[in-house]
FITORLO-839075 format. One record per residue (C-alpha): chain; z, x, y; residue number from 1. Coordinates in Angstrom, 3 decimals. Layout:
<recs>
+---+----------+----------+----------+-----+
! c !       up !     east !    north !   k !
+---+----------+----------+----------+-----+
! A !        Z !        X !        Y ! NUM !
...
+---+----------+----------+----------+-----+
</recs>
This chain:
<recs>
+---+----------+----------+----------+-----+
! c !       up !     east !    north !   k !
+---+----------+----------+----------+-----+
! A !   11.890 !   16.959 !  -63.374 !   1 !
! A !   13.270 !   13.808 !  -61.610 !   2 !
! A !   16.277 !   13.825 !  -63.954 !   3 !
! A !   16.938 !   17.469 !  -63.131 !   4 !
! A !   16.899 !   16.701 !  -59.388 !   5 !
! A !   19.270 !   13.725 !  -59.902 !   6 !
! A !   21.660 !   15.904 !  -61.885 !   7 !
! A !   21.718 !   18.562 !  -59.191 !   8 !
! A !   22.296 !   15.904 !  -56.557 !   9 !
! A !   25.128 !   14.402 !  -58.556 !  10 !
! A !   26.723 !   17.821 !  -59.023 !  11 !
! A !   26.555 !   18.535 !  -55.299 !  12 !
! A !   28.116 !   15.123 !  -54.466 !  13 !
! A !   30.911 !   15.580 !  -57.090 !  14 !
! A !   31.623 !   19.037 !  -55.745 !  15 !
! A !   31.737 !   17.788 !  -52.121 !  16 !
! A !   34.218 !   15.067 !  -53.125 !  17 !
! A !   36.363 !   17.535 !  -55.040 !  18 !
! A !   36.448 !   20.012 !  -52.119 !  19 !
! A !   37.433 !   17.206 !  -49.738 !  20 !
! A !   40.310 !   16.101 !  -52.018 !  21 !
! A !   41.540 !   19.661 !  -52.361 !  22 !
! A !   41.353 !   20.322 !  -48.564 !  23 !
! A !   43.618 !   17.398 !  -47.790 !  24 !
! A !   46.288 !   18.211 !  -50.396 !  25 !
! A !   49.806 !   19.080 !  -49.114 !  26 !
! A !   51.746 !   22.009 !  -50.656 !  27 !
! A !   53.476 !   20.343 !  -53.541 !  28 !
! A !   56.185 !   21.690 !  -55.888 !  29 !
! A !   53.550 !   22.314 !  -58.484 !  30 !
! A !   51.465 !   24.453 !  -56.141 !  31 !
! A !   54.608 !   26.319 !  -55.168 !  32 !
! A !   55.380 !   26.863 !  -58.859 !  33 !
! A !   51.902 !   28.234 !  -59.437 !  34 !
! A !   52.404 !   30.646 !  -56.542 !  35 !
! A !   55.773 !   31.742 !  -58.022 !  36 !
! A !   54.494 !   32.332 !  -61.550 !  37 !
! A !   51.367 !   34.139 !  -60.480 !  38 !
! A !   53.391 !   35.984 !  -57.848 !  39 !
! A !   55.821 !   37.135 !  -60.608 !  40 !
! A !   52.950 !   38.796 !  -62.461 !  41 !
! A !   51.738 !   40.349 !  -59.275 !  42 !
! A !   55.259 !   41.612 !  -58.467 !  43 !
! A !   55.316 !   43.587 !  -61.699 !  44 !
! A !   51.743 !   44.707 !  -61.201 !  45 !
! A !   52.851 !   46.309 !  -57.936 !  46 !
! A !   55.981 !   47.683 !  -59.577 !  47 !
! A !   53.928 !   49.272 !  -62.315 !  48 !
! A !   51.519 !   50.796 !  -59.815 !  49 !
! A !   54.286 !   52.642 !  -57.914 !  50 !
! A !   56.850 !   53.370 !  -60.659 !  51 !
! A !   55.101 !   56.611 !  -61.430 !  52 !
! A !   55.723 !   57.861 !  -57.902 !  53 !
! A !   59.518 !   57.582 !  -58.325 !  54 !
! A !   59.439 !   59.059 !  -61.840 !  55 !
! A !   57.313 !   61.988 !  -60.609 !  56 !
! A !   60.063 !   64.091 !  -58.860 !  57 !
! A !   61.875 !   64.343 !  -62.250 !  58 !
! A !   58.641 !   64.825 !  -64.265 !  59 !
! A !   57.597 !   67.696 !  -62.017 !  60 !
! A !   60.621 !   69.691 !  -63.240 !  61 !
! A !   60.695 !   68.391 !  -66.798 !  62 !
! A !   56.986 !   69.169 !  -67.449 !  63 !
! A !   56.546 !   71.982 !  -64.942 !  64 !
! A !   53.689 !   70.159 !  -63.176 !  65 !
! A !   51.545 !   71.775 !  -60.428 !  66 !
! A !   50.525 !   69.975 !  -57.239 !  67 !
! A !   47.003 !   69.393 !  -58.685 !  68 !
! A !   48.417 !   67.906 !  -61.924 !  69 !
! A !   50.634 !   65.568 !  -59.937 !  70 !
! A !   47.644 !   64.445 !  -57.925 !  71 !
! A !   45.671 !   63.818 !  -61.147 !  72 !
! A !   48.416 !   61.757 !  -62.761 !  73 !
! A !   48.919 !   59.681 !  -59.650 !  74 !
! A !   45.170 !   59.154 !  -59.297 !  75 !
! A !   44.553 !   58.323 !  -62.958 !  76 !
! A !   46.155 !   54.875 !  -62.637 !  77 !
! A !   43.995 !   54.084 !  -59.571 !  78 !
! A !   40.830 !   55.194 !  -61.394 !  79 !
! A !   41.748 !   52.764 !  -64.195 !  80 !
! A !   42.303 !   50.049 !  -61.672 !  81 !
! A !   38.775 !   50.651 !  -60.341 !  82 !
! A !   37.363 !   49.929 !  -63.829 !  83 !
! A !   39.687 !   46.915 !  -64.234 !  84 !
! A !   38.802 !   45.392 !  -60.897 !  85 !
! A !   35.105 !   45.492 !  -61.781 !  86 !
! A !   35.379 !   44.389 !  -65.431 !  87 !
! A !   37.891 !   41.584 !  -64.991 !  88 !
! A !   36.241 !   40.197 !  -61.819 !  89 !
! A !   33.100 !   39.687 !  -63.818 !  90 !
! A !   35.033 !   38.306 !  -66.813 !  91 !
! A !   36.907 !   35.756 !  -64.588 !  92 !
! A !   33.602 !   34.270 !  -63.518 !  93 !
! A !   32.615 !   33.851 !  -67.203 !  94 !
! A !   35.801 !   32.671 !  -69.035 !  95 !
! A !   37.956 !   31.434 !  -66.166 !  96 !
! A !   40.827 !   32.673 !  -64.095 !  97 !
! A !   43.771 !   31.926 !  -66.429 !  98 !
! A !   42.380 !   33.467 !  -69.627 !  99 !
! A !   41.477 !   36.609 !  -67.649 ! 100 !
! A !   44.984 !   36.788 !  -66.151 ! 101 !
! A !   46.607 !   36.623 !  -69.595 ! 102 !
! A !   44.394 !   39.543 !  -70.801 ! 103 !
! A !   45.316 !   41.742 !  -67.833 ! 104 !
! A !   49.075 !   41.142 !  -68.305 ! 105 !
! A !   48.962 !   41.979 !  -71.984 ! 106 !
! A !   47.049 !   45.159 !  -71.223 ! 107 !
! A !   49.318 !   46.592 !  -68.557 ! 108 !
! A !   52.453 !   45.703 !  -70.479 ! 109 !
! A !   51.220 !   47.361 !  -73.658 ! 110 !
! A !   50.390 !   50.581 !  -71.794 ! 111 !
! A !   53.794 !   50.440 !  -70.109 ! 112 !
! A !   55.184 !   50.811 !  -73.559 ! 113 !
! A !   52.852 !   53.746 !  -74.281 ! 114 !
! A !   54.045 !   55.512 !  -71.078 ! 115 !
! A !   57.574 !   55.487 !  -72.550 ! 116 !
! A !   56.282 !   57.851 !  -75.259 ! 117 !
! A !   54.283 !   60.201 !  -72.997 ! 118 !
! A !   55.091 !   63.788 !  -73.783 ! 119 !
! A !   53.280 !   65.773 !  -71.124 ! 120 !
! A !   51.061 !   65.434 !  -68.056 ! 121 !
! A !   47.865 !   64.860 !  -69.993 ! 122 !
! A !   49.234 !   62.001 !  -72.173 ! 123 !
! A !   50.788 !   60.341 !  -69.112 ! 124 !
! A !   47.508 !   60.629 !  -67.257 ! 125 !
! A !   45.625 !   58.919 !  -70.153 ! 126 !
! A !   48.162 !   56.144 !  -70.543 ! 127 !
! A !   48.232 !   55.528 !  -66.769 ! 128 !
! A !   44.400 !   55.285 !  -66.701 ! 129 !
! A !   44.355 !   52.577 !  -69.385 ! 130 !
! A !   47.251 !   50.738 !  -67.843 ! 131 !
! A !   45.416 !   50.845 !  -64.527 ! 132 !
! A !   42.569 !   48.830 !  -66.109 ! 133 !
! A !   45.017 !   45.947 !  -66.602 ! 134 !
! A !   46.741 !   46.194 !  -63.221 ! 135 !
! A !   43.443 !   46.561 !  -61.484 ! 136 !
! A !   42.156 !   43.303 !  -62.864 ! 137 !
! A !   45.293 !   41.168 !  -62.243 ! 138 !
! A !   45.476 !   40.984 !  -58.490 ! 139 !
! A !   41.839 !   40.215 !  -57.532 ! 140 !
! A !   41.691 !   37.459 !  -60.191 ! 141 !
! A !   45.056 !   36.056 !  -59.133 ! 142 !
! A !   43.941 !   36.116 !  -55.525 ! 143 !
! A !   40.767 !   34.131 !  -56.249 ! 144 !
! A !   42.840 !   31.685 !  -58.294 ! 145 !
! A !   45.507 !   31.085 !  -55.591 ! 146 !
! A !   42.893 !   30.728 !  -52.809 ! 147 !
! A !   40.978 !   28.052 !  -54.699 ! 148 !
! A !   43.868 !   25.568 !  -54.628 ! 149 !
! A !   44.616 !   25.564 !  -50.871 ! 150 !
! A !   42.930 !   23.866 !  -47.883 ! 151 !
! A !   41.671 !   25.864 !  -44.876 ! 152 !
! A !   44.495 !   25.028 !  -42.478 ! 153 !
! A !   47.298 !   26.262 !  -44.786 ! 154 !
! A !   45.427 !   28.919 !  -46.752 ! 155 !
! A !   46.398 !   32.031 !  -44.874 ! 156 !
! A !   50.132 !   31.396 !  -44.733 ! 157 !
! A !   50.335 !   29.945 !  -48.330 ! 158 !
! A !   48.364 !   32.781 !  -49.869 ! 159 !
! A !   50.085 !   35.592 !  -47.947 ! 160 !
! A !   53.552 !   34.290 !  -48.747 ! 161 !
! A !   52.388 !   34.778 !  -52.376 ! 162 !
! A !   50.854 !   38.165 !  -51.601 ! 163 !
! A !   54.095 !   39.396 !  -49.943 ! 164 !
! A !   55.320 !   39.709 !  -53.530 ! 165 !
! A !   53.090 !   42.818 !  -53.893 ! 166 !
! A !   54.842 !   44.971 !  -51.298 ! 167 !
! A !   58.140 !   43.491 !  -52.568 ! 168 !
! A !   57.172 !   44.853 !  -56.027 ! 169 !
! A !   56.485 !   48.270 !  -54.449 ! 170 !
! A !   59.900 !   48.110 !  -52.734 ! 171 !
! A !   61.567 !   47.179 !  -56.025 ! 172 !
! A !   60.033 !   50.193 !  -57.660 ! 173 !
! A !   61.778 !   52.288 !  -54.975 ! 174 !
! A !   65.159 !   50.532 !  -55.521 ! 175 !
! A !   64.834 !   50.911 !  -59.323 ! 176 !
! A !   63.880 !   54.592 !  -58.923 ! 177 !
! A !   66.854 !   55.290 !  -56.706 ! 178 !
! A !   69.426 !   53.674 !  -58.984 ! 179 !
! A !   67.987 !   54.250 !  -62.441 ! 180 !
! A !   66.256 !   57.700 !  -62.461 ! 181 !
! A !   69.242 !   59.863 !  -61.556 ! 182 !
! A !   71.437 !   58.104 !  -64.150 ! 183 !
! A !   69.116 !   57.126 !  -67.017 ! 184 !
! A !   65.983 !   59.269 !  -66.363 ! 185 !
! A !   62.370 !   58.441 !  -65.627 ! 186 !
! A !   61.849 !   56.245 !  -68.771 ! 187 !
! A !   64.180 !   53.603 !  -67.407 ! 188 !
! A !   61.485 !   52.696 !  -64.860 ! 189 !
! A !   58.993 !   51.856 !  -67.648 ! 190 !
! A !   61.541 !   49.847 !  -69.554 ! 191 !
! A !   61.908 !   47.526 !  -66.507 ! 192 !
! A !   58.099 !   47.163 !  -66.507 ! 193 !
! A !   58.207 !   45.345 !  -69.820 ! 194 !
! A !   59.491 !   42.163 !  -68.145 ! 195 !
! A !   56.046 !   40.681 !  -67.380 ! 196 !
! A !   55.505 !   40.132 !  -71.111 ! 197 !
! A !   57.497 !   36.895 !  -70.880 ! 198 !
! A !   55.250 !   35.624 !  -68.060 ! 199 !
! A !   52.425 !   34.966 !  -70.468 ! 200 !
! A !   54.218 !   31.885 !  -71.756 ! 201 !
! A !   54.516 !   29.855 !  -68.512 ! 202 !
! A !   51.154 !   31.161 !  -67.433 ! 203 !
! A !   49.576 !   29.720 !  -70.510 ! 204 !
! A !   51.471 !   26.460 !  -70.771 ! 205 !
! A !   52.275 !   25.268 !  -67.234 ! 206 !
! A !   49.303 !   26.271 !  -65.091 ! 207 !
! A !   45.924 !   24.478 !  -64.726 ! 208 !
! A !   42.608 !   26.255 !  -64.433 ! 209 !
! A !   41.108 !   26.491 !  -60.912 ! 210 !
! A !   39.400 !   23.140 !  -60.147 ! 211 !
! A !   36.866 !   24.883 !  -57.874 ! 212 !
! A !   35.893 !   27.255 !  -60.786 ! 213 !
! A !   35.692 !   24.249 !  -63.238 ! 214 !
! A !   33.407 !   22.388 !  -60.848 ! 215 !
! A !   31.235 !   25.412 !  -60.249 ! 216 !
! A !   30.722 !   25.565 !  -64.020 ! 217 !
! A !   29.753 !   21.862 !  -64.222 ! 218 !
! A !   33.020 !   20.829 !  -65.855 ! 219 !
! A !   33.642 !   18.031 !  -63.399 ! 220 !
! A !   35.833 !   15.847 !  -65.566 ! 221 !
! A !   38.328 !   18.702 !  -66.128 ! 222 !
! A !   38.240 !   19.599 !  -62.418 ! 223 !
! A !   38.863 !   15.945 !  -61.562 ! 224 !
! A !   41.820 !   15.787 !  -63.922 ! 225 !
! A !   43.442 !   18.861 !  -62.295 ! 226 !
! A !   42.982 !   17.414 !  -58.842 ! 227 !
! A !   44.292 !   13.989 !  -59.841 ! 228 !
! A !   47.439 !   15.641 !  -61.215 ! 229 !
! A !   47.922 !   17.442 !  -57.859 ! 230 !
! A !   47.353 !   14.217 !  -55.894 ! 231 !
! A !   49.854 !   12.405 !  -58.145 ! 232 !
! A !   52.454 !   15.139 !  -57.413 ! 233 !
! A !   51.957 !   14.533 !  -53.671 ! 234 !
! A !   52.432 !   10.726 !  -54.055 ! 235 !
! A !   55.546 !   11.172 !  -56.219 ! 236 !
! A !   57.070 !   13.564 !  -53.692 ! 237 !
! A !   56.329 !   11.265 !  -50.763 ! 238 !
! A !   54.080 !   13.813 !  -49.025 ! 239 !
! A !   51.265 !   12.651 !  -46.721 ! 240 !
! A !   47.844 !   12.343 !  -48.427 ! 241 !
! A !   45.164 !   11.467 !  -45.906 ! 242 !
! A !   41.779 !   10.051 !  -46.940 ! 243 !
! A !   39.377 !   12.777 !  -48.109 ! 244 !
! A !   36.400 !   13.412 !  -45.752 ! 245 !
! A !   33.569 !   14.864 !  -47.848 ! 246 !
! A !   31.241 !   17.332 !  -46.061 ! 247 !
! A !   27.787 !   18.470 !  -47.256 ! 248 !
! A !   27.982 !   21.266 !  -49.790 ! 249 !
! A !   25.221 !   23.825 !  -50.040 ! 250 !
! A !   23.229 !   23.534 !  -53.240 ! 251 !
! A !   24.114 !   27.123 !  -54.019 ! 252 !
! A !   27.776 !   26.119 !  -54.455 ! 253 !
! A !   26.949 !   24.850 !  -57.928 ! 254 !
! A !   24.574 !   27.604 !  -58.809 ! 255 !
! A !   25.140 !   30.206 !  -61.513 ! 256 !
! A !   26.831 !   33.439 !  -60.376 ! 257 !
! A !   24.746 !   36.617 !  -60.077 ! 258 !
! A !   26.522 !   39.748 !  -58.944 ! 259 !
! A !   23.381 !   40.959 !  -57.224 ! 260 !
! A !   23.866 !   38.245 !  -54.645 ! 261 !
! A !   26.711 !   40.357 !  -53.237 ! 262 !
! A !   23.980 !   42.614 !  -51.778 ! 263 !
! A !   21.676 !   39.921 !  -50.417 ! 264 !
! A !   21.505 !   37.743 !  -47.276 ! 265 !
! A !   24.769 !   37.247 !  -45.344 ! 266 !
! A !   26.798 !   38.772 !  -48.175 ! 267 !
! A !   25.338 !   42.277 !  -47.910 ! 268 !
! A !   26.998 !   42.942 !  -44.581 ! 269 !
! A !   30.227 !   41.304 !  -45.713 ! 270 !
! A !   30.294 !   43.307 !  -48.919 ! 271 !
! A !   29.771 !   46.666 !  -47.180 ! 272 !
! A !   32.321 !   45.839 !  -44.538 ! 273 !
! A !   35.054 !   44.840 !  -46.856 ! 274 !
! A !   34.497 !   47.904 !  -49.030 ! 275 !
! A !   34.955 !   50.012 !  -45.948 ! 276 !
! A !   38.256 !   48.322 !  -45.074 ! 277 !
! A !   39.565 !   48.662 !  -48.654 ! 278 !
! A !   38.806 !   52.350 !  -48.794 ! 279 !
! A !   40.216 !   53.219 !  -45.448 ! 280 !
! A !   43.520 !   51.341 !  -45.672 ! 281 !
! A !   44.369 !   52.300 !  -49.256 ! 282 !
! A !   43.352 !   55.894 !  -48.969 ! 283 !
! A !   46.015 !   56.264 !  -46.265 ! 284 !
! A !   48.759 !   53.986 !  -47.598 ! 285 !
! A !   48.691 !   54.909 !  -51.225 ! 286 !
! A !   48.225 !   58.570 !  -50.302 ! 287 !
! A !   51.501 !   58.157 !  -48.350 ! 288 !
! A !   53.615 !   56.028 !  -50.556 ! 289 !
! A !   52.916 !   57.771 !  -53.876 ! 290 !
! A !   53.354 !   61.328 !  -52.566 ! 291 !
! A !   56.296 !   61.005 !  -50.096 ! 292 !
! A !   59.102 !   61.105 !  -52.709 ! 293 !
! A !   57.611 !   64.285 !  -54.213 ! 294 !
! A !   56.897 !   65.792 !  -50.781 ! 295 !
! A !   60.526 !   65.233 !  -49.702 ! 296 !
! A !   61.699 !   67.109 !  -52.765 ! 297 !
! A !   59.101 !   69.885 !  -53.051 ! 298 !
! A !   58.244 !   70.620 !  -49.385 ! 299 !
! A !   61.622 !   69.778 !  -47.639 ! 300 !
! A !   63.828 !   70.609 !  -50.762 ! 301 !
! A !   65.836 !   67.455 !  -50.452 ! 302 !
! A !   68.080 !   66.318 !  -53.431 ! 303 !
! A !   66.443 !   63.910 !  -55.914 ! 304 !
! A !   68.576 !   60.948 !  -54.749 ! 305 !
! A !   67.687 !   61.562 !  -51.092 ! 306 !
! A !   63.993 !   61.954 !  -51.848 ! 307 !
! A !   63.962 !   58.614 !  -53.737 ! 308 !
! A !   65.976 !   56.853 !  -50.997 ! 309 !
! A !   63.592 !   58.083 !  -48.281 ! 310 !
! A !   60.646 !   56.914 !  -50.440 ! 311 !
! A !   62.270 !   53.470 !  -50.747 ! 312 !
! A !   62.552 !   53.220 !  -46.924 ! 313 !
! A !   58.770 !   53.430 !  -46.681 ! 314 !
! A !   58.340 !   50.547 !  -49.190 ! 315 !
! A !   61.094 !   48.502 !  -47.577 ! 316 !
! A !   59.595 !   48.481 !  -44.075 ! 317 !
! A !   56.264 !   47.594 !  -45.577 ! 318 !
! A !   57.741 !   44.336 !  -46.989 ! 319 !
! A !   59.189 !   43.374 !  -43.569 ! 320 !
! A !   55.849 !   43.984 !  -41.824 ! 321 !
! A !   53.985 !   42.053 !  -44.537 ! 322 !
! A !   56.238 !   39.045 !  -44.117 ! 323 !
! A !   55.632 !   39.067 !  -40.351 ! 324 !
! A !   51.907 !   39.223 !  -40.984 ! 325 !
! A !   52.035 !   36.278 !  -43.442 ! 326 !
! A !   53.745 !   34.046 !  -40.856 ! 327 !
! A !   51.414 !   34.967 !  -38.035 ! 328 !
! A !   47.922 !   35.792 !  -39.290 ! 329 !
! A !   46.700 !   32.191 !  -39.314 ! 330 !
! A !   47.484 !   32.142 !  -35.556 ! 331 !
! A !   46.247 !   35.571 !  -34.698 ! 332 !
! A !   43.177 !   35.685 !  -36.945 ! 333 !
! A !   42.029 !   38.261 !  -39.499 ! 334 !
! A !   39.640 !   40.355 !  -37.440 ! 335 !
! A !   41.906 !   40.792 !  -34.388 ! 336 !
! A !   44.969 !   41.647 !  -36.623 ! 337 !
! A !   43.055 !   44.285 !  -38.570 ! 338 !
! A !   41.466 !   45.956 !  -35.535 ! 339 !
! A !   44.852 !   46.212 !  -33.727 ! 340 !
! A !   46.675 !   47.400 !  -36.819 ! 341 !
! A !   44.244 !   50.176 !  -37.771 ! 342 !
! A !   44.241 !   51.572 !  -34.194 ! 343 !
! A !   48.004 !   51.261 !  -33.832 ! 344 !
! A !   48.649 !   53.098 !  -37.052 ! 345 !
! A !   46.842 !   56.197 !  -35.701 ! 346 !
! A !   49.638 !   56.664 !  -33.168 ! 347 !
! A !   52.529 !   57.725 !  -35.525 ! 348 !
! A !   50.064 !   59.746 !  -37.661 ! 349 !
! A !   48.873 !   61.687 !  -34.669 ! 350 !
! A !   52.430 !   62.227 !  -33.502 ! 351 !
! A !   53.274 !   63.785 !  -36.847 ! 352 !
! A !   50.291 !   66.005 !  -36.501 ! 353 !
! A !   51.232 !   67.116 !  -33.053 ! 354 !
! A !   54.856 !   67.737 !  -34.032 ! 355 !
! A !   53.733 !   69.639 !  -37.149 ! 356 !
! A !   55.681 !   67.493 !  -39.580 ! 357 !
! A !   58.159 !   70.345 !  -39.799 ! 358 !
! A !   61.215 !   68.313 !  -40.957 ! 359 !
! A !   62.004 !   65.488 !  -43.266 ! 360 !
! A !   63.447 !   63.579 !  -40.329 ! 361 !
! A !   60.153 !   63.522 !  -38.496 ! 362 !
! A !   58.319 !   62.286 !  -41.587 ! 363 !
! A !   60.900 !   59.635 !  -42.538 ! 364 !
! A !   60.923 !   58.218 !  -38.983 ! 365 !
! A !   57.133 !   58.185 !  -38.362 ! 366 !
! A !   55.339 !   57.920 !  -41.730 ! 367 !
! A !   57.004 !   54.572 !  -42.620 ! 368 !
! A !   55.872 !   53.128 !  -39.297 ! 369 !
! A !   52.191 !   53.974 !  -40.007 ! 370 !
! A !   52.640 !   52.663 !  -43.560 ! 371 !
! A !   54.173 !   49.409 !  -42.452 ! 372 !
! A !   51.451 !   48.726 !  -39.908 ! 373 !
! A !   48.692 !   49.406 !  -42.436 ! 374 !
! A !   50.512 !   47.467 !  -45.117 ! 375 !
! A !   49.853 !   44.310 !  -43.219 ! 376 !
! A !   46.165 !   44.975 !  -43.773 ! 377 !
! A !   46.280 !   46.215 !  -47.382 ! 378 !
! A !   48.250 !   43.264 !  -48.712 ! 379 !
! A !   46.155 !   40.643 !  -46.852 ! 380 !
! A !   42.746 !   41.959 !  -47.697 ! 381 !
! A !   42.827 !   39.937 !  -50.861 ! 382 !
! A !   42.973 !   36.841 !  -48.764 ! 383 !
! A !   40.120 !   38.004 !  -46.519 ! 384 !
! A !   37.977 !   39.125 !  -49.418 ! 385 !
! A !   38.300 !   35.723 !  -51.195 ! 386 !
! A !   37.308 !   33.987 !  -47.920 ! 387 !
! A !   34.077 !   36.036 !  -47.623 ! 388 !
! A !   32.517 !   34.758 !  -50.889 ! 389 !
! A !   31.669 !   31.380 !  -52.511 ! 390 !
! A !   33.410 !   30.185 !  -55.721 ! 391 !
! A !   30.556 !   31.525 !  -57.913 ! 392 !
! A !   31.123 !   35.019 !  -56.504 ! 393 !
! A !   34.745 !   34.940 !  -55.425 ! 394 !
! A !   36.429 !   36.708 !  -58.317 ! 395 !
! A !   33.667 !   39.246 !  -58.807 ! 396 !
! A !   33.277 !   39.869 !  -55.061 ! 397 !
! A !   37.023 !   40.387 !  -54.692 ! 398 !
! A !   37.023 !   42.570 !  -57.824 ! 399 !
! A !   34.124 !   44.718 !  -56.512 ! 400 !
! A !   35.899 !   45.029 !  -53.171 ! 401 !
! A !   39.241 !   45.958 !  -54.624 ! 402 !
! A !   37.481 !   48.497 !  -56.806 ! 403 !
! A !   37.052 !   50.444 !  -53.622 ! 404 !
! A !   40.790 !   49.988 !  -53.030 ! 405 !
! A !   41.236 !   51.873 !  -56.273 ! 406 !
! A !   38.721 !   54.504 !  -55.218 ! 407 !
! A !   40.546 !   55.042 !  -51.951 ! 408 !
! A !   43.858 !   55.060 !  -53.759 ! 409 !
! A !   42.707 !   57.662 !  -56.192 ! 410 !
! A !   41.323 !   59.867 !  -53.425 ! 411 !
! A !   44.481 !   59.614 !  -51.363 ! 412 !
! A !   46.905 !   61.451 !  -53.686 ! 413 !
! A !   44.221 !   64.065 !  -54.578 ! 414 !
! A !   43.571 !   64.625 !  -50.846 ! 415 !
! A !   47.296 !   65.037 !  -50.155 ! 416 !
! A !   47.707 !   67.506 !  -53.057 ! 417 !
! A !   44.704 !   69.586 !  -51.883 ! 418 !
! A !   45.649 !   69.639 !  -48.159 ! 419 !
! A !   49.323 !   70.452 !  -48.798 ! 420 !
! A !   48.411 !   73.307 !  -51.166 ! 421 !
! A !   45.672 !   74.869 !  -48.945 ! 422 !
! A !   46.359 !   73.842 !  -45.306 ! 423 !
! A !   49.879 !   72.433 !  -44.882 ! 424 !
! A !   51.471 !   69.090 !  -44.507 ! 425 !
! A !   50.616 !   68.462 !  -40.850 ! 426 !
! A !   46.946 !   68.261 !  -41.644 ! 427 !
! A !   47.574 !   65.447 !  -44.153 ! 428 !
! A !   48.559 !   63.250 !  -41.264 ! 429 !
! A !   45.650 !   64.389 !  -39.168 ! 430 !
! A !   43.194 !   63.387 !  -41.971 ! 431 !
! A !   44.942 !   59.999 !  -42.396 ! 432 !
! A !   44.686 !   59.308 !  -38.657 ! 433 !
! A !   40.981 !   59.897 !  -38.751 ! 434 !
! A !   40.593 !   57.481 !  -41.676 ! 435 !
! A !   42.659 !   54.809 !  -39.912 ! 436 !
! A !   40.524 !   55.170 !  -36.755 ! 437 !
! A !   37.407 !   54.690 !  -38.869 ! 438 !
! A !   38.817 !   51.551 !  -40.352 ! 439 !
! A !   39.471 !   50.151 !  -36.891 ! 440 !
! A !   35.849 !   50.814 !  -35.834 ! 441 !
! A !   34.453 !   49.165 !  -39.008 ! 442 !
! A !   36.578 !   46.057 !  -38.245 ! 443 !
! A !   35.525 !   45.815 !  -34.623 ! 444 !
! A !   31.807 !   46.204 !  -35.257 ! 445 !
! A !   31.268 !   44.437 !  -38.565 ! 446 !
! A !   34.202 !   42.026 !  -39.469 ! 447 !
! A !   33.921 !   38.238 !  -39.100 ! 448 !
! A !   36.676 !   35.691 !  -38.351 ! 449 !
! A !   37.654 !   33.343 !  -41.123 ! 450 !
! A !   40.855 !   31.640 !  -39.990 ! 451 !
! A !   40.962 !   27.823 !  -40.228 ! 452 !
! A !   37.583 !   27.475 !  -41.859 ! 453 !
! A !   36.845 !   25.716 !  -45.203 ! 454 !
! A !   35.844 !   28.105 !  -47.975 ! 455 !
! A !   32.544 !   26.294 !  -48.700 ! 456 !
! A !   31.566 !   26.398 !  -44.994 ! 457 !
! A !   32.325 !   30.093 !  -44.736 ! 458 !
! A !   30.438 !   31.003 !  -47.810 ! 459 !
! A !   27.596 !   28.670 !  -48.955 ! 460 !
+---+----------+----------+----------+-----+
</recs>
């Protein structure tokens, strides 16, 4: 019994010292390389998610697809992502962040190949569902991994400059769609999606496992080796390396993970709150970004090239807004930013409702504004989710939360297809305004502020 108590005490002391050493680390070239490599995988994850939206205007004619079939194909990938977010979040807690990331990349690349050979709407729907399992697992695990290397003062900016790569991937899908589809056809988009296969090599050979995960699993020597390597980088690069100041670490920090803890104590309120934010923001944004190219072509009868270009505009302004958010969110704070963004996004959506969305000009001027505002929330929720949970729950908590992202994303395209077919396009924007308003209320009432706070203090 005494030996067991001593072991637990030693584990807590070792964990406190490790956290203190991580918190004082500057951003070295190795940490930047980690961000670039993982960001490259995330870039093509985002590209893969949205490529179908820019292939769809051509597929509608080639396969004679109805509005409901379009909605089902667009939603299938998101339903697969829901499964992937749950399964791979759990797996990352068991076998580690890096091994899980490799599995997700292999899965979504192999299904990208399968999509090249799709022959009708049903086959594409099945392939996109399985591909979604891989893409759904990659981002939440990558988010947990990146967060676990960075100290509290730099975490928001460092992480979000990585996460900006996701909306950049969405924008790249639009660029590729505009230039490739009219000339080479929709299959060219999936050929580009094969690039991430080469990322498995540097991901496996150059990147260390998360030291926080290693420590949480009792593998203190391995965790210490990773941190010593990072400290050595700082010394060689002449970067400041202040003395670590260990703080008490809650005994639960070294406990085994149990997904049921997400629904107990302080984590119950956090879990339900973050689920609400994921659903609200992604229902609106993915409903918009995946359907707009098809709406421009089918509702407003614009040429294919124009429809794709207008769709790209939406993705492009999202990248600009995301970059602004990445640079400012550590100063503004998460809760304040989200509350203001949700409420501000209702304005262009309500304007489109009032105007009737009767022309493509109205939509292309106002819909991207709403999308860009909400994109600052959607791309940064991975940061916020990872901050709400301790290391033992971080990947699975982020995975569970982002599963609701996938639920909202799958509902969005279905909702648009149903409303456009039965009620008309103006009511799409009315429904989206109501959802954005709900997201703002959830933020104001239930969200907590996390900026500038050490992960272990936020989440014991």
